[in-house]
Structure formats: structure tokens, C-alpha cells
N, C-alpha and C positions, 0 to 999 in steps of 0.2 A: 234887578235891572234885566229889563227882558233888551236883547239883543235883535238890531234890525235882519228879516229875513233876507237870506242872501242867497243867489243863484248857482247851481253849478255844473258845470257839463260835463259828463263822464262817458268815455267811450268803451265798452264793454262787449268784447266779442263781436266787433266790425258796427254797431250798433248806436248810436250815438242817445244819450240818457239825458233829458233834463229836470234838475231838483231842484226845491226849492229847501234852506234851512234856516233854523232860527240859533241852533246850536255853533257853539264857537267855532271858526274858522278852520285852529288849530286843530281841533280835533275830528274836524269834516274831512280834512286833507289828510291828517292819519290816517281813518276810516277807510278814503278811498284807496290810498296807497296801500295798506293793509288786504282791502278786498282786490284788487287788482294784483296782488302779490297771491294770491289766492286762487285765482281764474286763471293766473299764468301757471302757475303749478298743475290745475287741474285739467289745463290743457293738454300740459304733456301727457298727462298721463293716462287722460280718455281721447288721445287726438284726432278718433273718426267721430265723435259722437256730436251730437247736434248741441248747438247755444245753449238752451235751456237744461239736457244734460250736465254740461260742463258750469254751469251757474250750480245748479243741483249737487254736483260733485263739493264745489267752493261754498258754496253753503253749508253744506254737512262737516267739511273739515274745521270751517269757521264756527259753529254748533260746538263743536268735541274740546275746538280750543279753549270755549266760556265753559263750558262743563269741567277740563281741568281744571283751568283757572278758578272757576267757584269753588270748587274742591277744596283746591290749594290754601285758597282764604277763609274757608269755613274750620279746615283743619290749624290755619294758622292762628284765626281767633280762641278757639277752642283751646291751643296752649297758653294763649297770652291770657286769656283767663283763669287757668289754674296758677298759674306765674303772680297774677292779682291778688288771685286767694291767699294762696303759700303766703305773697308779704304780707296780705292783712291779717293771717293768723298770727307770722311772727311779730307781729307789731300789737298784738291786741295782749301776747304773752309776755312780752317783755313788761320788767317793771316799770313804772313808772316813779321818775325823782320827787 
């Protein structure tokens, strides 16, 4: 099912940005909130930087968060795969009645 495209207006570092998205509005809203938090944090860390530099710092922070989450998800999947393999081995070893 395709959702209708929705318009969103964001204010980033004093500049309005108009975007359209077909994504779930809740996900878009969450993404906007996360991005704005990262931008506000970056503004505090590099207060005299140009807006594009603040945006780049925020982008790098998001990329680090993504890389950490991806690594955690990969490790979690590896552990789950091991548990499934162990469980299957145990089932195969049990005598059938």
C-alpha cells in the first residue's frame, strides 16, 4: 500500500526547508525530532561554525549512531543464530518416542 506524499517544513539553523515524503508521518516526525536534537547538540559543540559545518557535525553524529546500532544489530543476530543452531542441535539429539 502506497501512502500519500506529505509536505513537511523544517527550520534548520534559521533556514526553512520544504520536503515531501511518502514515509509514515510518525517516522518522519521522529526523524525530524532526532535530527533537530543532533543539530542543537552540534550547535553547542561548535558555536561559531558556519551552518553547513554544524550540519556536517550533526550528520557525522547520526552516522556514528547508525554505525553503532548496525554493529549491535549484527551482534544480536549472530547471538540469535547461535542460539537457534544450539536449539536445533539439541532437538536433533533427543531420542524420538
